[in-house]
All heavy atoms as a GROMACS GRO file, in nm:
protein
  559
    1MET      N    1  13.977  10.972   8.294
    1MET     CA    2  13.889  10.963   8.410
    1MET      C    3  13.836  10.821   8.399
    1MET      O    4  13.832  10.753   8.304
    1MET     CB    5  13.783  11.068   8.373
    1MET     CG    6  13.686  11.057   8.502
    1MET     SD    7  13.575  11.211   8.510
    1MET     CE    8  13.452  11.155   8.408
    2GLY      N    9  13.784  10.778   8.516
    2GLY     CA   10  13.725  10.653   8.518
    2GLY      C   11  13.788  10.564   8.635
    2GLY      O   12  13.869  10.624   8.701
    3ILE      N   13  13.760  10.450   8.643
    3ILE     CA   14  13.801  10.355   8.752
    3ILE      C   15  13.938  10.320   8.705
    3ILE      O   16  13.963  10.266   8.605
    3ILE     CB   17  13.713  10.236   8.769
    3ILE    CG1   18  13.581  10.275   8.820
    3ILE    CG2   19  13.779  10.135   8.868
    3ILE    CD1   20  13.475  10.183   8.820
    4SER      N   21  14.046  10.352   8.796
    4SER     CA   22  14.181  10.309   8.756
    4SER      C   23  14.216  10.182   8.821
    4SER      O   24  14.316  10.105   8.778
    4SER     CB   25  14.276  10.419   8.807
    4SER     OG   26  14.263  10.439   8.948
    5ASN      N   27  14.147  10.121   8.920
    5ASN     CA   28  14.174  10.007   8.982
    5ASN      C   29  14.050   9.948   9.040
    5ASN      O   30  13.973  10.019   9.108
    5ASN     CB   31  14.282  10.030   9.097
    5ASN     CG   32  14.324   9.892   9.166
    5ASN    OD1   33  14.307   9.780   9.101
    5ASN    ND2   34  14.371   9.902   9.282
    6ALA      N   35  14.018   9.815   9.034
    6ALA     CA   36  13.901   9.755   9.082
    6ALA      C   37  13.928   9.610   9.114
    6ALA      O   38  14.005   9.538   9.040
    6ALA     CB   39  13.782   9.769   8.986
    7ASN      N   40  13.867   9.563   9.216
    7ASN     CA   41  13.880   9.410   9.238
    7ASN      C   42  13.747   9.383   9.310
    7ASN      O   43  13.680   9.458   9.383
    7ASN     CB   44  14.002   9.381   9.319
    7ASN     CG   45  13.998   9.445   9.468
    7ASN    OD1   46  13.902   9.420   9.544
    7ASN    ND2   47  14.093   9.528   9.498
    8LYS      N   48  13.719   9.247   9.302
    8LYS     CA   49  13.602   9.190   9.370
    8LYS      C   50  13.616   9.056   9.429
    8LYS      O   51  13.701   8.982   9.358
    8LYS     CB   52  13.465   9.203   9.284
    8LYS     CG   53  13.485   9.127   9.156
    8LYS     CD   54  13.382   9.159   9.066
    8LYS     CE   55  13.398   9.103   8.916
    8LYS     NZ   56  13.323   9.167   8.824
    9GLU      N   57  13.557   9.022   9.541
    9GLU     CA   58  13.576   8.890   9.593
    9GLU      C   59  13.439   8.832   9.612
    9GLU      O   60  13.350   8.910   9.650
    9GLU     CB   61  13.654   8.902   9.729
    9GLU     CG   62  13.803   8.958   9.717
    9GLU     CD   63  13.855   8.971   9.845
    9GLU    OE1   64  13.797   8.913   9.950
    9GLU    OE2   65  13.954   9.034   9.863
   10ARG      N   66  13.427   8.698   9.600
   10ARG     CA   67  13.291   8.631   9.637
   10ARG      C   68  13.338   8.523   9.730
   10ARG      O   69  13.425   8.443   9.699
   10ARG     CB   70  13.246   8.582   9.503
   10ARG     CG   71  13.116   8.506   9.518
   10ARG     CD   72  13.051   8.492   9.369
   10ARG     NE   73  13.146   8.409   9.296
   10ARG     CZ   74  13.144   8.283   9.276
   10ARG    NH1   75  13.067   8.206   9.333
   10ARG    NH2   76  13.225   8.237   9.174
   11SER      N   77  13.264   8.503   9.835
   11SER     CA   78  13.295   8.408   9.948
   11SER      C   79  13.231   8.277   9.918
   11SER      O   80  13.252   8.179   9.990
   11SER     CB   81  13.250   8.461  10.080
   11SER     OG   82  13.104   8.476  10.092
   12ALA      N   83  13.136   8.251   9.823
   12ALA     CA   84  13.065   8.125   9.792
   12ALA      C   85  13.113   8.071   9.657
   12ALA      O   86  13.122   8.156   9.564
   12ALA     CB   87  12.920   8.147   9.804
   13SER      N   88  13.147   7.946   9.647
   13SER     CA   89  13.196   7.897   9.515
   13SER      C   90  13.068   7.870   9.430
   13SER      O   91  13.079   7.858   9.309
   13SER     CB   92  13.269   7.769   9.534
   13SER     OG   93  13.189   7.660   9.607
   14ARG      N   94  12.956   7.851   9.493
   14ARG     CA   95  12.828   7.826   9.413
   14ARG      C   96  12.719   7.899   9.483
   14ARG      O   97  12.710   7.880   9.609
   14ARG     CB   98  12.800   7.680   9.395
   14ARG     CG   99  12.669   7.660   9.318
   14ARG     CD  100  12.650   7.510   9.292
   14ARG     NE  101  12.535   7.495   9.221
   14ARG     CZ  102  12.457   7.374   9.230
   14ARG    NH1  103  12.504   7.275   9.292
   14ARG    NH2  104  12.338   7.366   9.173
   15ILE      N  105  12.621   7.964   9.420
   15ILE     CA  106  12.520   8.036   9.493
   15ILE      C  107  12.389   7.979   9.433
   15ILE      O  108  12.358   7.981   9.316
   15ILE     CB  109  12.521   8.192   9.454
   15ILE    CG1  110  12.655   8.243   9.497
   15ILE    CG2  111  12.401   8.263   9.511
   15ILE    CD1  112  12.685   8.388   9.446
   16ASP      N  113  12.311   7.911   9.530
   16ASP     CA  114  12.184   7.862   9.502
   16ASP      C  115  12.085   7.963   9.521
   16ASP      O  116  12.095   8.060   9.589
   16ASP     CB  117  12.155   7.738   9.594
   16ASP     CG  118  12.258   7.635   9.574
   16ASP    OD1  119  12.290   7.597   9.465
   16ASP    OD2  120  12.300   7.568   9.675
   17CYS      N  121  11.961   7.940   9.454
   17CYS     CA  122  11.855   8.030   9.477
   17CYS      C  123  11.813   8.034   9.617
   17CYS      O  124  11.799   7.925   9.682
   17CYS     CB  125  11.738   7.982   9.385
   17CYS     SG  126  11.755   8.020   9.206
   18GLY      N  127  11.783   8.146   9.667
   18GLY     CA  128  11.753   8.160   9.809
   18GLY      C  129  11.867   8.171   9.901
   18GLY      O  130  11.846   8.193  10.015
   19GLY      N  131  11.976   8.134   9.852
   19GLY     CA  132  12.103   8.138   9.939
   19GLY      C  133  12.151   8.285   9.958
   19GLY      O  134  12.093   8.377   9.908
   20SER      N  135  12.263   8.286  10.026
   20SER     CA  136  12.320   8.430  10.047
   20SER      C  137  12.478   8.415  10.021
   20SER      O  138  12.526   8.310  10.033
   20SER     CB  139  12.288   8.482  10.186
   20SER     OG  140  12.346   8.408  10.285
   21PHE      N  141  12.533   8.532   9.998
   21PHE     CA  142  12.673   8.539   9.969
   21PHE      C  143  12.724   8.680  10.010
   21PHE      O  144  12.643   8.777  10.022
   21PHE     CB  145  12.710   8.504   9.836
   21PHE     CG  146  12.641   8.585   9.732
   21PHE    CD1  147  12.710   8.703   9.668
   21PHE    CD2  148  12.510   8.562   9.683
   21PHE    CE1  149  12.645   8.781   9.583
   21PHE    CE2  150  12.444   8.643   9.593
   21PHE     CZ  151  12.509   8.756   9.544
   22LYS      N  152  12.840   8.682  10.036
   22LYS     CA  153  12.906   8.808  10.071
   22LYS      C  154  13.009   8.855   9.953
   22LYS      O  155  13.080   8.787   9.913
   22LYS     CB  156  12.985   8.799  10.204
   22LYS     CG  157  13.036   8.923  10.242
   22LYS     CD  158  13.114   8.896  10.382
   22LYS     CE  159  13.164   9.020  10.450
   22LYS     NZ  160  13.215   9.000  10.576
   23ILE      N  161  12.983   8.985   9.915
   23ILE     CA  162  13.076   9.035   9.817
   23ILE      C  163  13.149   9.151   9.866
   23ILE      O  164  13.082   9.246   9.930
   23ILE     CB  165  12.995   9.085   9.701
   23ILE    CG1  166  12.932   8.958   9.629
   23ILE    CG2  167  13.080   9.157   9.589
   23ILE    CD1  168  12.846   8.987   9.504
   24LYS      N  169  13.274   9.165   9.844
   24LYS     CA  170  13.354   9.285   9.881
   24LYS      C  171  13.398   9.345   9.750
   24LYS      O  172  13.461   9.273   9.668
   24LYS     CB  173  13.476   9.236   9.967
   24LYS     CG  174  13.569   9.344  10.002
   24LYS     CD  175  13.695   9.293  10.076
   24LYS     CE  176  13.792   9.420  10.095
   24LYS     NZ  177  13.913   9.364  10.167
   25LEU      N  178  13.366   9.466   9.730
   25LEU     CA  179  13.403   9.547   9.612
   25LEU      C  180  13.488   9.662   9.642
   25LEU      O  181  13.450   9.750   9.739
   25LEU     CB  182  13.285   9.604   9.534
   25LEU     CG  183  13.299   9.673   9.417
   25LEU    CD1  184  13.367   9.597   9.298
   25LEU    CD2  185  13.169   9.716   9.364
   26SER      N  186  13.600   9.680   9.587
   26SER     CA  187  13.694   9.792   9.617
   26SER      C  188  13.719   9.862   9.479
   26SER      O  189  13.753   9.795   9.379
   26SER     CB  190  13.820   9.747   9.675
   26SER     OG  191  13.792   9.674   9.800
   27LEU      N  192  13.693   9.988   9.478
   27LEU     CA  193  13.720  10.076   9.367
   27LEU      C  194  13.817  10.186   9.398
   27LEU      O  195  13.817  10.243   9.498
   27LEU     CB  196  13.597  10.135   9.303
   27LEU     CG  197  13.487  10.028   9.266
   27LEU    CD1  198  13.360  10.125   9.238
   27LEU    CD2  199  13.529   9.949   9.152
   28THR      N  200  13.909  10.219   9.302
   28THR     CA  201  13.993  10.332   9.323
   28THR      C  202  13.979  10.416   9.196
   28THR      O  203  14.000  10.360   9.084
   28THR     CB  204  14.148  10.287   9.335
   28THR    OG1  205  14.154  10.197   9.456
   28THR    CG2  206  14.240  10.401   9.354
   29ALA      N  207  13.958  10.538   9.206
   29ALA     CA  208  13.939  10.622   9.092
   29ALA      C  209  13.981  10.773   9.130
   29ALA      O  210  13.976  10.802   9.243
   29ALA     CB  211  13.804  10.625   9.038
   30GLU      N  212  14.021  10.850   9.036
   30GLU     CA  213  14.061  10.981   9.057
   30GLU      C  214  13.998  11.075   8.959
   30GLU      O  215  14.066  11.153   8.898
   30GLU     CB  216  14.212  10.991   9.060
   30GLU     CG  217  14.280  10.917   9.167
   30GLU     CD  218  14.422  10.939   9.181
   30GLU    OE1  219  14.474  11.041   9.133
   30GLU    OE2  220  14.499  10.855   9.228
   31PRO      N  221  13.862  11.070   8.941
   31PRO     CA  222  13.805  11.164   8.848
   31PRO      C  223  13.792  11.312   8.907
   31PRO      O  224  13.801  11.328   9.026
   31PRO     CB  225  13.667  11.123   8.837
   31PRO     CG  226  13.636  11.055   8.958
   31PRO     CD  227  13.759  10.991   9.003
   32ASN      N  228  13.816  11.408   8.823
   32ASN     CA  229  13.811  11.543   8.869
   32ASN      C  230  13.666  11.595   8.867
   32ASN      O  231  13.619  11.636   8.757
   32ASN     CB  232  13.912  11.647   8.784
   32ASN     CG  233  13.906  11.784   8.849
   32ASN    OD1  234  13.831  11.819   8.914
   32ASN    ND2  235  14.023  11.846   8.811
   33ILE      N  236  13.598  11.578   8.973
   33ILE     CA  237  13.458  11.605   8.981
   33ILE      C  238  13.431  11.762   8.984
   33ILE      O  239  13.300  11.806   8.982
   33ILE     CB  240  13.376  11.524   9.078
   33ILE    CG1  241  13.429  11.559   9.221
   33ILE    CG2  242  13.385  11.377   9.054
   33ILE    CD1  243  13.355  11.490   9.329
   34VAL      N  244  13.529  11.844   9.002
   34VAL     CA  245  13.510  11.986   9.003
   34VAL      C  246  13.505  12.041   8.862
   34VAL      O  247  13.411  12.113   8.839
   34VAL     CB  248  13.617  12.048   9.097
   34VAL    CG1  249  13.607  12.203   9.090
   34VAL    CG2  250  13.615  12.006   9.242
   35THR      N  251  13.606  12.013   8.786
   35THR     CA  252  13.604  12.061   8.649
   35THR      C  253  13.522  11.972   8.547
   35THR      O  254  13.488  12.026   8.457
   35THR     CB  255  13.750  12.070   8.594
   35THR    OG1  256  13.801  11.942   8.597
   35THR    CG2  257  13.835  12.167   8.682
   36ASN      N  258  13.487  11.855   8.598
   36ASN     CA  259  13.403  11.766   8.512
   36ASN      C  260  13.289  11.704   8.592
   36ASN      O  261  13.304  11.591   8.647
   36ASN     CB  262  13.491  11.642   8.457
   36ASN     CG  263  13.426  11.561   8.355
   36ASN    OD1  264  13.328  11.592   8.319
   36ASN    ND2  265  13.486  11.438   8.327
   37PRO      N  266  13.188  11.786   8.607
   37PRO     CA  267  13.077  11.742   8.701
   37PRO      C  268  13.024  11.601   8.675
   37PRO      O  269  13.022  11.563   8.559
   37PRO     CB  270  12.970  11.845   8.669
   37PRO     CG  271  13.034  11.964   8.618
   37PRO     CD  272  13.155  11.914   8.538
   38THR      N  273  13.001  11.534   8.776
   38THR     CA  274  12.963  11.390   8.765
   38THR      C  275  12.841  11.362   8.852
   38THR      O  276  12.829  11.415   8.965
   38THR     CB  277  13.071  11.301   8.821
   38THR    OG1  278  13.193  11.338   8.750
   38THR    CG2  279  13.044  11.154   8.803
   39ASP      N  280  12.742  11.286   8.802
   39ASP     CA  281  12.631  11.247   8.872
   39ASP      C  282  12.654  11.131   8.958
   39ASP      O  283  12.725  11.039   8.905
   39ASP     CB  284  12.506  11.206   8.789
   39ASP     CG  285  12.449  11.333   8.706
   39ASP    OD1  286  12.458  11.444   8.762
   39ASP    OD2  287  12.400  11.304   8.587
   40ILE      N  288  12.639  11.134   9.079
   40ILE     CA  289  12.666  11.035   9.177
   40ILE      C  290  12.548  10.989   9.256
   40ILE      O  291  12.473  11.072   9.305
   40ILE     CB  292  12.775  11.072   9.272
   40ILE    CG1  293  12.901  11.110   9.198
   40ILE    CG2  294  12.813  10.964   9.378
   40ILE    CD1  295  13.018  11.180   9.293
   41VAL      N  296  12.523  10.853   9.256
   41VAL     CA  297  12.405  10.801   9.336
   41VAL      C  298  12.455  10.707   9.435
   41VAL      O  299  12.545  10.623   9.409
   41VAL     CB  300  12.310  10.728   9.237
   41VAL    CG1  301  12.193  10.668   9.312
   41VAL    CG2  302  12.259  10.824   9.129
   42LEU      N  303  12.412  10.731   9.558
   42LEU     CA  304  12.452  10.630   9.664
   42LEU      C  305  12.328  10.571   9.718
   42LEU      O  306  12.249  10.633   9.775
   42LEU     CB  307  12.524  10.716   9.782
   42LEU     CG  308  12.562  10.637   9.904
   42LEU    CD1  309  12.664  10.528   9.865
   42LEU    CD2  310  12.629  10.731  10.010
   43LEU      N  311  12.309  10.437   9.697
   43LEU     CA  312  12.192  10.375   9.735
   43LEU      C  313  12.224  10.303   9.880
   43LEU      O  314  12.329  10.245   9.901
   43LEU     CB  315  12.166  10.252   9.638
   43LEU     CG  316  12.131  10.302   9.512
   43LEU    CD1  317  12.110  10.181   9.415
   43LEU    CD2  318  12.008  10.394   9.498
   44LEU      N  319  12.135  10.309   9.968
   44LEU     CA  320  12.138  10.264  10.106
   44LEU      C  321  12.028  10.172  10.130
   44LEU      O  322  11.916  10.209  10.118
   44LEU     CB  323  12.156  10.381  10.208
   44LEU     CG  324  12.255  10.495  10.175
   44LEU    CD1  325  12.242  10.602  10.270
   44LEU    CD2  326  12.389  10.430  10.178
   45ASP      N  327  12.066  10.061  10.196
   45ASP     CA  328  11.971   9.958  10.232
   45ASP      C  329  11.922   9.987  10.376
   45ASP      O  330  12.005   9.978  10.464
   45ASP     CB  331  12.019   9.819  10.214
   45ASP     CG  332  11.933   9.707  10.257
   45ASP    OD1  333  11.818   9.735  10.300
   45ASP    OD2  334  11.964   9.586  10.235
   46ARG      N  335  11.794  10.005  10.397
   46ARG     CA  336  11.752  10.037  10.540
   46ARG      C  337  11.648   9.930  10.588
   46ARG      O  338  11.569   9.947  10.675
   46ARG     CB  339  11.672  10.172  10.550
   46ARG     CG  340  11.733  10.292  10.496
   46ARG     CD  341  11.660  10.418  10.503
   46ARG     NE  342  11.522  10.389  10.526
   46ARG     CZ  343  11.438  10.466  10.596
   46ARG    NH1  344  11.473  10.567  10.658
   46ARG    NH2  345  11.307  10.438  10.608
   47SER      N  346  11.660   9.817  10.517
   47SER     CA  347  11.562   9.706  10.546
   47SER      C  348  11.590   9.650  10.687
   47SER      O  349  11.695   9.680  10.747
   47SER     CB  350  11.567   9.589  10.445
   47SER     OG  351  11.702   9.531  10.451
   48ARG      N  352  11.499   9.580  10.747
   48ARG     CA  353  11.520   9.514  10.872
   48ARG      C  354  11.653   9.432  10.889
   48ARG      O  355  11.704   9.418  10.993
   48ARG     CB  356  11.391   9.430  10.914
   48ARG     CG  357  11.276   9.507  10.960
   48ARG     CD  358  11.165   9.430  10.995
   48ARG     NE  359  11.050   9.461  10.925
   48ARG     CZ  360  10.935   9.404  10.937
   48ARG    NH1  361  10.922   9.294  11.007
   48ARG    NH2  362  10.832   9.430  10.849
   49SER      N  363  11.691   9.375  10.772
   49SER     CA  364  11.810   9.292  10.782
   49SER      C  365  11.937   9.383  10.818
   49SER      O  366  12.044   9.317  10.847
   49SER     CB  367  11.838   9.219  10.648
   49SER     OG  368  11.858   9.305  10.552
   50MET      N  369  11.931   9.501  10.808
   50MET     CA  370  12.039   9.598  10.835
   50MET      C  371  12.041   9.644  10.968
   50MET      O  372  12.125   9.728  11.010
   50MET     CB  373  12.026   9.725  10.732
   50MET     CG  374  12.054   9.685  10.592
   50MET     SD  375  12.208   9.613  10.558
   50MET     CE  376  12.311   9.751  10.591
   51ALA      N  377  11.954   9.589  11.067
   51ALA     CA  378  11.956   9.636  11.204
   51ALA      C  379  12.082   9.608  11.269
   51ALA      O  380  12.154   9.511  11.239
   51ALA     CB  381  11.844   9.577  11.278
   52GLY      N  382  12.105   9.689  11.371
   52GLY     CA  383  12.240   9.669  11.455
   52GLY      C  384  12.358   9.719  11.388
   52GLY      O  385  12.362   9.819  11.316
   53SER      N  386  12.466   9.637  11.400
   53SER     CA  387  12.588   9.679  11.347
   53SER      C  388  12.605   9.696  11.188
   53SER      O  389  12.668   9.779  11.151
   53SER     CB  390  12.703   9.574  11.390
   53SER     OG  391  12.689   9.447  11.338
   54PRO      N  392  12.527   9.614  11.114
   54PRO     CA  393  12.532   9.643  10.968
   54PRO      C  394  12.470   9.785  10.940
   54PRO      O  395  12.540   9.846  10.858
   54PRO     CB  396  12.436   9.543  10.908
   54PRO     CG  397  12.436   9.425  10.996
   54PRO     CD  398  12.447   9.497  11.146
   55LEU      N  399  12.373   9.825  11.005
   55LEU     CA  400  12.322   9.974  10.984
   55LEU      C  401  12.432  10.080  11.028
   55LEU      O  402  12.446  10.168  10.948
   55LEU     CB  403  12.187   9.987  11.048
   55LEU     CG  404  12.123  10.130  11.030
   55LEU    CD1  405  12.101  10.146  10.878
   55LEU    CD2  406  11.999  10.136  11.110
   56ALA      N  407  12.490  10.045  11.144
   56ALA     CA  408  12.596  10.130  11.193
   56ALA      C  409  12.707  10.143  11.097
   56ALA      O  410  12.762  10.249  11.067
   56ALA     CB  411  12.647  10.091  11.318
   57ASN      N  412  12.750  10.030  11.040
   57ASN     CA  413  12.852  10.020  10.935
   57ASN      C  414  12.816  10.097  10.801
   57ASN      O  415  12.891  10.169  10.746
   57ASN     CB  416  12.897   9.882  10.900
   57ASN     CG  417  12.961   9.811  11.011
   57ASN    OD1  418  13.017   9.878  11.106
   57ASN    ND2  419  12.962   9.675  11.015
   58LEU      N  420  12.687  10.091  10.765
   58LEU     CA  421  12.635  10.149  10.642
   58LEU      C  422  12.641  10.304  10.661
   58LEU      O  423  12.690  10.376  10.584
   58LEU     CB  424  12.490  10.111  10.627
   58LEU     CG  425  12.414  10.183  10.516
   58LEU    CD1  426  12.458  10.137  10.379
   58LEU    CD2  427  12.262  10.170  10.539
   59LYS      N  428  12.606  10.353  10.788
   59LYS     CA  429  12.597  10.500  10.816
   59LYS      C  430  12.749  10.548  10.821
   59LYS      O  431  12.775  10.655  10.770
   59LYS     CB  432  12.541  10.521  10.958
   59LYS     CG  433  12.390  10.503  10.959
   59LYS     CD  434  12.332  10.532  11.098
   59LYS     CE  435  12.177  10.519  11.101
   59LYS     NZ  436  12.128  10.539  11.232
   60LYS      N  437  12.836  10.479  10.872
   60LYS     CA  438  12.983  10.506  10.875
   60LYS      C  439  13.037  10.524  10.736
   60LYS      O  440  13.108  10.618  10.702
   60LYS     CB  441  13.063  10.419  10.970
   60LYS     CG  442  13.206  10.454  10.980
   60LYS     CD  443  13.216  10.604  11.039
   60LYS     CE  444  13.371  10.626  11.057
   60LYS     NZ  445  13.387  10.771  11.081
   61GLY      N  446  13.008  10.425  10.658
   61GLY     CA  447  13.051  10.421  10.516
   61GLY      C  448  12.992  10.541  10.429
   61GLY      O  449  13.070  10.597  10.362
   62ALA      N  450  12.859  10.566  10.457
   62ALA     CA  451  12.808  10.680  10.391
   62ALA      C  452  12.879  10.813  10.440
   62ALA      O  453  12.900  10.904  10.353
   62ALA     CB  454  12.659  10.691  10.418
   63GLU      N  455  12.897  10.821  10.567
   63GLU     CA  456  12.967  10.946  10.604
   63GLU      C  457  13.100  10.965  10.547
   63GLU      O  458  13.153  11.069  10.509
   63GLU     CB  459  12.975  10.942  10.759
   63GLU     CG  460  12.856  10.965  10.826
   63GLU     CD  461  12.856  10.949  10.991
   63GLU    OE1  462  12.977  10.921  11.040
   63GLU    OE2  463  12.768  10.958  11.053
   64THR      N  464  13.178  10.843  10.541
   64THR     CA  465  13.308  10.843  10.482
   64THR      C  466  13.303  10.879  10.332
   64THR      O  467  13.384  10.956  10.286
   64THR     CB  468  13.381  10.708  10.492
   64THR    OG1  469  13.386  10.673  10.644
   64THR    CG2  470  13.515  10.703  10.439
   65PHE      N  471  13.206  10.829  10.266
   65PHE     CA  472  13.185  10.862  10.126
   65PHE      C  473  13.164  11.008  10.104
   65PHE      O  474  13.228  11.068  10.017
   65PHE     CB  475  13.062  10.789  10.073
   65PHE     CG  476  13.028  10.808   9.920
   65PHE    CD1  477  13.107  10.744   9.827
   65PHE    CD2  478  12.926  10.886   9.897
   65PHE    CE1  479  13.079  10.767   9.696
   65PHE    CE2  480  12.893  10.910   9.762
   65PHE     CZ  481  12.967  10.848   9.661
   66ILE      N  482  13.082  11.061  10.186
   66ILE     CA  483  13.056  11.222  10.183
   66ILE      C  484  13.186  11.290  10.216
   66ILE      O  485  13.213  11.396  10.142
   66ILE     CB  486  12.947  11.255  10.263
   66ILE    CG1  487  12.820  11.194  10.214
   66ILE    CG2  488  12.930  11.400  10.285
   66ILE    CD1  489  12.690  11.194  10.302
   67ASP      N  490  13.257  11.253  10.304
   67ASP     CA  491  13.388  11.318  10.344
   67ASP      C  492  13.482  11.314  10.236
   67ASP      O  493  13.552  11.420  10.215
   67ASP     CB  494  13.439  11.258  10.472
   67ASP     CG  495  13.371  11.283  10.598
   67ASP    OD1  496  13.276  11.383  10.597
   67ASP    OD2  497  13.389  11.214  10.700
   68ILE      N  498  13.489  11.202  10.170
   68ILE     CA  499  13.579  11.186  10.058
   68ILE      C  500  13.542  11.291   9.947
   68ILE      O  501  13.635  11.361   9.886
   68ILE     CB  502  13.587  11.041  10.003
   68ILE    CG1  503  13.665  10.951  10.111
   68ILE    CG2  504  13.663  11.039   9.872
   68ILE    CD1  505  13.644  10.808  10.083
   69LEU      N  506  13.422  11.289   9.916
   69LEU     CA  507  13.373  11.385   9.811
   69LEU      C  508  13.396  11.532   9.849
   69LEU      O  509  13.435  11.604   9.767
   69LEU     CB  510  13.219  11.362   9.780
   69LEU     CG  511  13.176  11.236   9.707
   69LEU    CD1  512  13.030  11.232   9.689
   69LEU    CD2  513  13.250  11.231   9.579
   70ASP      N  514  13.367  11.550   9.971
   70ASP     CA  515  13.388  11.692  10.024
   70ASP      C  516  13.534  11.737  10.011
   70ASP      O  517  13.567  11.847   9.978
   70ASP     CB  518  13.333  11.700  10.166
   70ASP     CG  519  13.349  11.846  10.222
   70ASP    OD1  520  13.314  11.932  10.149
   70ASP    OD2  521  13.394  11.861  10.335
   71GLU      N  522  13.628  11.646  10.056
   71GLU     CA  523  13.767  11.666  10.040
   71GLU      C  524  13.814  11.677   9.895
   71GLU      O  525  13.894  11.766   9.862
   71GLU     CB  526  13.846  11.558  10.115
   71GLU     CG  527  13.997  11.574  10.113
   71GLU     CD  528  14.066  11.473  10.181
   71GLU    OE1  529  14.023  11.418  10.296
   71GLU    OE2  530  14.171  11.425  10.137
   72ALA      N  531  13.764  11.597   9.824
   72ALA     CA  532  13.795  11.598   9.665
   72ALA      C  533  13.751  11.734   9.605
   72ALA      O  534  13.811  11.776   9.512
   72ALA     CB  535  13.744  11.481   9.596
   73THR      N  536  13.656  11.794   9.659
   73THR     CA  537  13.596  11.915   9.594
   73THR      C  538  13.630  12.044   9.674
   73THR      O  539  13.584  12.152   9.646
   73THR     CB  540  13.448  11.910   9.572
   73THR    OG1  541  13.384  11.892   9.705
   73THR    CG2  542  13.408  11.797   9.472
   74ASP      N  543  13.696  12.017   9.789
   74ASP     CA  544  13.740  12.132   9.875
   74ASP      C  545  13.621  12.203   9.931
   74ASP      O  546  13.613  12.331   9.928
   74ASP     CB  547  13.847  12.229   9.814
   74ASP     CG  548  13.984  12.171   9.795
   74ASP    OD1  549  14.017  12.084   9.877
   74ASP    OD2  550  14.042  12.206   9.699
   75GLY      N  551  13.514  12.122   9.948
   75GLY     CA  552  13.383  12.194  10.002
   75GLY      C  553  13.317  12.272   9.895
   75GLY      O  554  13.217  12.344   9.928
   76ALA      N  555  13.341  12.254   9.762
   76ALA     CA  556  13.282  12.339   9.658
   76ALA      C  557  13.137  12.287   9.645
   76ALA      O  558  13.110  12.180   9.641
   76ALA     CB  559  13.364  12.336   9.535
   0.00000   0.00000   0.00000
């Protein structure tokens, strides 16, 4: 069990204090959460900076995450 594949990308070569950067993180894992219960926490940013399309993307991502868990557990 655990992460079987992971990668990350960073779009800035140097990050200064107060600066911003974009990180893309992809994880692939196949834990059996039905026979081996797992605590899962999904943190969502609802700050004003998330207004508009970032918030819409966040909501879609959360829905997809829940759908994946539901499918993996067959709705158990």
